[in-house]
N, C-alpha and C positions, 0 to 999 in steps of 0.2 A: 379506830384501832391504828390507824397511820400514826396519829400523836402518840398513842403508849409506845410504838416502835422508836420514833424517834427520840422522845424524850424521856423514856425509861430504860429501854435497852440499848439506844446510842447516847446516853445523858454525858459521859465523858467526853467523848468526841464533838458532841452539840457545846457543851460548856467551853471547851477548849477551844472551838472557832469563834467563840464570842468573849470570851474572858480567858485568854490565854495565860494570864498572870494570876496566880493562886492570891486572894486577897478578900475583904469582908463582902464586896459586891458578890463575887463568885459564890462565895459562901451563902449569901442570902438567896441567890439565884439557886442554887442547888436545893435547899431548903423548899423552895417554892416549887420546883420541878418536883420533888419527891412527894408534896403534899397534893400535888395537881393528878400526878401519875396515879396515885392512889386513890383519888377519888375518882378518875376514870376509870379504874379497876373495878371499883364497887359500881359505876353506873353501868359497865358493861352489862351486870347481871340484871338490870331492870329495864323494863319496857322504854325504847326510844321517847316515848311521851312523856316520862318522867324526868327527861334532861332539859326539856323546853323552857324551863324556869331559872335554870342555873347559866351562870357567865362561864364560858367557855373560850378555848381560841378558836377563833372562826366565826363567833357570834358578833352580832350587832348589839349596843346597849344604848338605850336613850335614860339618860339621868336628868333630874331637875335638881338644880341649885339651890338649896332651901333659903339662904339669905335674900334671894331676889328673885325665885322663882322662874328665872331662865332655863332652858332646856338646851341639851346637848346630846348630839349622837354620836357614838364610835363604832368601829368596828374592831375588834381585838384580832391581831393576826401575829403569824411568827414574824423574827426580825427582819427576813429577808422579802417579805410582804408589805412592810411598812410603807404608807405615804402619807405622813401627819398632814400635809396640805389637803387630803380630803379626809381626815379624821380616821385614817387607818393607821391605828397606833400598834407598836409591837408589844407585846404583854411583858416585856422588859420595862416599860416606860411607868413612871411613878404613879399615873392613874390607873392604866389598866392591872398592873400588879395589885392594887388593892380592890379592883373590880372582881378580879377572876374569882372562882368558886362561891360568888355572892348570888344570893336569889332574888327575884323580882319583889319589889317592894322593901327590900332592906335599905335601912338608914345608915349610911358610911360617912365616918369622919375621915375626910381625906387631908393627907399630910404630903404637901409637895413644897419644893423650894420659894413657890411665891406665896405661900401661907397656910392655913388651915380652912377647911371650910366642909361642911355636910351636905352631901347629894343624896337624893333617893334613886333607887334603880326603878324606873318606871314601866320597861319594856325591854324585851330581850327577844331577839329573833336572830335565824342562822344566816350566815354570810351568803348562801346560795340566792336568796332572796335578794340580798343587796345587789349581787352581781347582775340579776336580772332586772332590777330597778335601773341600775347605772347602764344597762343597755338599752332599755326601754320596753323589755319583754315581760316584764312582772303581771300577774293578772292584776 
């Protein structure tokens, strides 16, 4: 619900804070926010158990790189919570933006400034669990 308020109802203030100048990147992020908030509205009508397989802001995501089988985990967060050194990436980042709203098992062709590659989403979890693991209090 809090994400809906910030990203839908206060979208213009949010965009202005991070993209004060109008341009293609702001338009791209505005479209992403519109799609994301529409999906959240639809999810709010469904039981929370149905949300667990969808990449949302605040979720942890483990991906496998299909070319070499290596895995990597990220937590997708709001921009002011990003800490790339511990894989807490802003949903504005090219990787997170492409993972957002995908589901567990999806194969995604990632396009970044380093090149194109394919990843599979292997696992999705809620960030509250991440924080418990970081604190050493997870079950």
